[in-house]
N, CA and C atoms as a LAMMPS dump frame, in Angstrom:
ITEM: TIMESTEP
0
ITEM: NUMBER OF ATOMS
258
ITEM: BOX BOUNDS ff ff ff
-5.0000000000000000e+02 5.0000000000000000e+02
-5.0000000000000000e+02 5.0000000000000000e+02
-5.0000000000000000e+02 5.0000000000000000e+02
ITEM: ATOMS id mol type element x y z
1 1 1 N 0.847 -1.039 -0.059
2 1 2 C 0.002 -0.024 0.049
3 1 3 C 0.857 1.308 0.086
4 2 1 N 0.491 2.176 -0.742
5 2 2 C 1.302 3.407 -0.869
6 2 3 C 0.654 4.498 0.108
7 3 1 N 1.426 5.129 0.887
8 3 2 C 1.013 6.144 1.676
9 3 3 C 0.913 7.578 1.132
10 4 1 N 1.146 7.73 -0.171
11 4 2 C 0.977 8.927 -0.942
12 4 3 C -0.351 9.365 -1.259
13 5 1 N -0.726 10.465 -1.078
14 5 2 C -2.126 11.041 -1.61
15 5 3 C -2.037 11.451 -2.874
16 6 1 N -3.311 11.178 -3.428
17 6 2 C -3.299 11.671 -4.752
18 6 3 C -3.28 13.223 -5.121
19 7 1 N -2.827 13.484 -6.339
20 7 2 C -2.546 14.932 -6.522
21 7 3 C -3.638 15.783 -6.216
22 8 1 N -4.847 15.273 -6.504
23 8 2 C -6.025 16.213 -6.478
24 8 3 C -6.263 16.68 -4.93
25 9 1 N -6.13 15.87 -4
26 9 2 C -6.258 16.137 -2.772
27 9 3 C -5.188 16.976 -2.155
28 10 1 N -4.132 17.024 -2.982
29 10 2 C -2.836 17.781 -2.288
30 10 3 C -3.136 19.351 -2.737
31 11 1 N -4.07 19.717 -3.688
32 11 2 C -4.259 21.055 -4.147
33 11 3 C -5.539 21.548 -3.53
34 12 1 N -5.221 22.706 -2.681
35 12 2 C -6.298 23.278 -1.919
36 12 3 C -6.997 24.194 -2.848
37 13 1 N -8.269 24.49 -2.698
38 13 2 C -9 25.447 -3.596
39 13 3 C -8.418 26.782 -3.193
40 14 1 N -8.492 27.588 -4.135
41 14 2 C -7.943 29.131 -3.809
42 14 3 C -8.774 29.89 -2.94
43 15 1 N -9.826 29.408 -2.433
44 15 2 C -10.673 30.212 -1.435
45 15 3 C -10.339 30.039 -0.073
46 16 1 N -9.235 29.648 0.191
47 16 2 C -8.824 29.466 1.705
48 16 3 C -7.851 30.452 2.077
49 17 1 N -7.43 31.319 1.274
50 17 2 C -6.43 32.335 1.674
51 17 3 C -7.132 33.768 1.721
52 18 1 N -6.581 34.831 2.495
53 18 2 C -7.15 36.006 2.431
54 18 3 C -7.178 36.76 0.913
55 19 1 N -6.206 36.466 0.352
56 19 2 C -6.01 37.17 -0.979
57 19 3 C -7.161 36.507 -1.976
58 20 1 N -7.316 35.041 -1.88
59 20 2 C -8.202 34.534 -2.75
60 20 3 C -9.738 34.939 -2.304
61 21 1 N -9.879 35.179 -1.105
62 21 2 C -11.293 35.742 -0.642
63 21 3 C -11.48 37.16 -1.1
64 22 1 N -10.454 38.102 -0.969
65 22 2 C -10.508 39.258 -1.599
66 22 3 C -10.803 39.096 -3.047
67 23 1 N -10.074 38.52 -3.761
68 23 2 C -10.191 38.381 -5.212
69 23 3 C -11.708 37.817 -5.602
70 24 1 N -12.22 37.006 -4.951
71 24 2 C -13.503 36.336 -5.102
72 24 3 C -14.6 37.461 -4.938
73 25 1 N -14.429 38.272 -3.776
74 25 2 C -15.267 39.36 -3.455
75 25 3 C -15.198 40.401 -4.646
76 26 1 N -14.096 40.618 -5.075
77 26 2 C -13.951 41.652 -6.129
78 26 3 C -14.587 41.207 -7.397
79 27 1 N -14.523 39.863 -7.735
80 27 2 C -15.136 39.307 -8.837
81 27 3 C -16.705 39.318 -8.611
82 28 1 N -17.163 39.081 -7.47
83 28 2 C -18.646 39.209 -7.214
84 28 3 C -19.134 40.621 -7.37
85 29 1 N -18.381 41.575 -6.927
86 29 2 C -18.839 42.933 -6.95
87 29 3 C -18.675 43.332 -8.469
88 30 1 N -17.803 42.968 -9.142
89 30 2 C -17.563 43.226 -10.566
90 30 3 C -18.656 42.718 -11.289
91 31 1 N -19.152 41.595 -10.983
92 31 2 C -20.267 40.973 -11.766
93 31 3 C -21.648 41.673 -11.472
94 32 1 N -21.692 42.037 -10.251
95 32 2 C -23.059 42.768 -9.864
96 32 3 C -22.89 44.212 -10.428
97 33 1 N -21.828 44.946 -10.612
98 33 2 C -21.734 46.284 -11.391
99 33 3 C -22.005 45.957 -12.754
100 34 1 N -21.436 45 -13.473
101 34 2 C -21.803 44.81 -14.833
102 34 3 C -23.208 44.593 -15.165
103 35 1 N -23.827 43.705 -14.199
104 35 2 C -25.249 43.509 -14.403
105 35 3 C -26.111 44.653 -14.158
106 36 1 N -25.73 45.484 -13.322
107 36 2 C -26.703 46.628 -12.593
108 36 3 C -26.287 47.941 -13.34
109 37 1 N -25.14 48.185 -13.633
110 37 2 C -24.82 49.507 -14.188
111 37 3 C -24.486 49.415 -15.888
112 38 1 N -25.106 50.08 -16.539
113 38 2 C -24.925 50.018 -17.913
114 38 3 C -23.428 50.625 -18.372
115 39 1 N -23.05 51.63 -17.584
116 39 2 C -21.824 52.334 -17.769
117 39 3 C -20.559 51.327 -17.557
118 40 1 N -20.724 50.346 -16.529
119 40 2 C -19.764 49.454 -16.453
120 40 3 C -19.486 48.335 -17.613
121 41 1 N -20.323 48.301 -18.439
122 41 2 C -20.213 47.384 -19.629
123 41 3 C -19.637 48.172 -20.8
124 42 1 N -19.214 49.403 -20.711
125 42 2 C -18.606 50.131 -21.711
126 42 3 C -17.035 50.314 -21.442
127 43 1 N -16.543 51.438 -22.098
128 43 2 C -15.136 51.695 -22.076
129 43 3 C -15.042 53.085 -21.221
130 44 1 N -14.059 53.27 -20.776
131 44 2 C -13.584 54.642 -20.085
132 44 3 C -12.379 55.04 -20.536
133 45 1 N -12.395 56.555 -20.673
134 45 2 C -11.149 57.138 -21.121
135 45 3 C -9.911 56.867 -20.162
136 46 1 N -10.103 56.7 -18.966
137 46 2 C -9.145 56.638 -17.932
138 46 3 C -8.757 55.142 -17.785
139 47 1 N -9.55 54.078 -17.792
140 47 2 C -9.388 52.751 -17.485
141 47 3 C -9.386 51.829 -18.606
142 48 1 N -10.09 52.107 -19.697
143 48 2 C -10.203 51.403 -20.882
144 48 3 C -11.405 50.49 -20.803
145 49 1 N -11.422 49.265 -21.222
146 49 2 C -12.643 48.44 -21.437
147 49 3 C -12.928 47.986 -20.003
148 50 1 N -13.995 48.271 -19.312
149 50 2 C -14.436 48.096 -17.903
150 50 3 C -14.575 46.697 -17.69
151 51 1 N -15.242 45.792 -18.4
152 51 2 C -15.311 44.462 -18.075
153 51 3 C -14.066 43.686 -17.756
154 52 1 N -13.022 44.211 -18.505
155 52 2 C -11.673 43.622 -18.211
156 52 3 C -11.264 43.78 -16.859
157 53 1 N -11.445 44.942 -16.384
158 53 2 C -11.009 45.363 -14.959
159 53 3 C -12.004 44.756 -13.861
160 54 1 N -13.198 44.668 -14.225
161 54 2 C -14.2 44.287 -13.287
162 54 3 C -14.207 42.772 -13.353
163 55 1 N -14.197 41.939 -14.249
164 55 2 C -14.268 40.615 -14.265
165 55 3 C -12.932 39.829 -14.735
166 56 1 N -12.309 40.237 -15.808
167 56 2 C -11.126 39.625 -16.351
168 56 3 C -9.932 39.469 -15.3
169 57 1 N -9.461 40.597 -14.748
170 57 2 C -8.344 40.655 -13.816
171 57 3 C -8.588 39.979 -12.636
172 58 1 N -9.642 40.167 -11.828
173 58 2 C -9.693 39.197 -10.757
174 58 3 C -9.78 37.708 -11.088
175 59 1 N -10.442 37.407 -12.156
176 59 2 C -10.527 36.005 -12.608
177 59 3 C -9.197 35.476 -12.961
178 60 1 N -8.465 36.303 -13.734
179 60 2 C -7.016 35.747 -14.1
180 60 3 C -6.229 35.604 -12.886
181 61 1 N -6.296 36.682 -11.928
182 61 2 C -5.563 36.571 -10.648
183 61 3 C -5.757 35.145 -9.82
184 62 1 N -7.19 34.883 -9.779
185 62 2 C -7.627 33.647 -9.157
186 62 3 C -6.99 32.406 -9.795
187 63 1 N -6.863 32.532 -11.22
188 63 2 C -6.471 31.359 -11.924
189 63 3 C -4.842 31.205 -11.763
190 64 1 N -4.133 32.313 -11.59
191 64 2 C -2.802 32.342 -11.243
192 64 3 C -2.435 31.846 -9.974
193 65 1 N -3.329 32.174 -9.021
194 65 2 C -3.195 31.683 -7.738
195 65 3 C -3.274 30.2 -7.574
196 66 1 N -4.471 29.678 -8.216
197 66 2 C -4.685 28.28 -8.299
198 66 3 C -3.541 27.61 -8.932
199 67 1 N -3.126 27.923 -10.054
200 67 2 C -1.989 27.237 -10.783
201 67 3 C -0.71 27.327 -10.035
202 68 1 N -0.403 28.299 -9.34
203 68 2 C 0.713 28.359 -8.494
204 68 3 C 0.837 27.434 -7.383
205 69 1 N -0.527 27.314 -6.781
206 69 2 C -0.547 26.294 -5.68
207 69 3 C -0.607 24.835 -6.279
208 70 1 N -1.139 24.628 -7.461
209 70 2 C -1.137 23.378 -8.125
210 70 3 C 0.272 22.999 -8.526
211 71 1 N 1.066 23.912 -8.918
212 71 2 C 2.497 23.608 -9.25
213 71 3 C 3.253 23.362 -8.025
214 72 1 N 3.088 24.2 -6.914
215 72 2 C 3.787 23.818 -5.764
216 72 3 C 3.345 22.517 -5.106
217 73 1 N 2.107 22.127 -5.194
218 73 2 C 1.735 20.877 -4.694
219 73 3 C 2.315 19.671 -5.542
220 74 1 N 2.485 20.015 -6.781
221 74 2 C 2.96 18.836 -7.715
222 74 3 C 4.389 18.675 -7.479
223 75 1 N 5.275 19.637 -7.195
224 75 2 C 6.746 19.681 -7.191
225 75 3 C 7.315 18.523 -6.278
226 76 1 N 6.874 18.382 -5.067
227 76 2 C 7.456 17.298 -4.425
228 76 3 C 7.446 15.834 -4.869
229 77 1 N 6.103 15.707 -5.447
230 77 2 C 5.856 14.385 -6.208
231 77 3 C 6.756 14.187 -7.325
232 78 1 N 7.098 15.3 -8.038
233 78 2 C 7.845 15.156 -9.336
234 78 3 C 9.355 15.003 -8.96
235 79 1 N 9.704 15.657 -7.774
236 79 2 C 11.079 15.439 -7.281
237 79 3 C 11.26 13.898 -6.835
238 80 1 N 10.387 13.627 -6.21
239 80 2 C 10.457 12.18 -5.621
240 80 3 C 10.363 11.088 -6.618
241 81 1 N 9.645 11.36 -7.813
242 81 2 C 9.676 10.447 -8.903
243 81 3 C 11.092 10.603 -9.709
244 82 1 N 11.671 11.734 -9.756
245 82 2 C 12.842 11.826 -10.494
246 82 3 C 14.011 11.371 -9.7
247 83 1 N 13.971 11.099 -8.344
248 83 2 C 15.077 10.779 -7.592
249 83 3 C 15.375 9.484 -7.905
250 84 1 N 16.794 9.004 -7.881
251 84 2 C 17.178 7.697 -8.195
252 84 3 C 16.722 6.691 -6.992
253 85 1 N 16.299 5.606 -7.238
254 85 2 C 15.712 4.782 -6.076
255 85 3 C 17.027 3.978 -5.496
256 86 1 N 16.876 3.268 -4.595
257 86 2 C 17.913 2.461 -3.773
258 86 3 C 17.998 1.166 -4.599
């Protein structure tokens, strides 16, 4: 029997850190703003295309956070598999 846990259980969802919680809140507020305010669906001279900042950037940050954790969780198993055995 192997005592190693599967890869899926080693990756924690990104919602357990304060940064992830803040990003989820920003994503939720951006979605509410997009659905409620017509001006939030357009472009601004100062910020550019508003949906990018309201939805795209928080979502991209959450994805990067999750991928970073997945890579960090995978790293020890990759190193153990690459190490020469006795």
